[in-house]
Residue, then its C-alpha position, 0 to 999 in steps of 0.5 A: m518513488v517505489n513501485i510494488i507488484l500487487s498480487q494479493d488483498i492488502k489491508v491497512i493495520l496501523l496508521k501513525g502521522n500524516i498518511s494519504i492515499i491517492r486512488k488510481d482515479g486521482v481522488k485523495v483519501k485518508p486511510k482508515l484501519n482495515s481499509n483496502v489498498t488496491l491496484g493503482d493506489r499511491i501511498i504518501a507518508g509524511k515526516k514522522s509517519t508510518i503505515d503498516l499493511e497486511i498482505v493477506g496470507y503472506g506477511y506485512l509491509r511497513i511504509g515509513s516516514s517521507s515515503d512515496v509508494t505506488f502499487t502497480t501490476v498484478k502478476d501471478t506466475v506458476k513454475t512447472e517442470 
């Protein structure tokens, strides 16, 4: 299992195969294009499955087959000198 620090809006932009999202409250849902991934969500990708996410304003994340990823802690830091 991988934990990812979530600090931005994240949208589903590609789905292939068997993907599930387990929400923080334990509810299991099938993601849809343009749906959001939020703090506490767990994404499970089955064999031969892929989900691509857009971290709005920053880039993209691909979660490949047989993966289990949980989106955790929000942390923004500012470095001053």
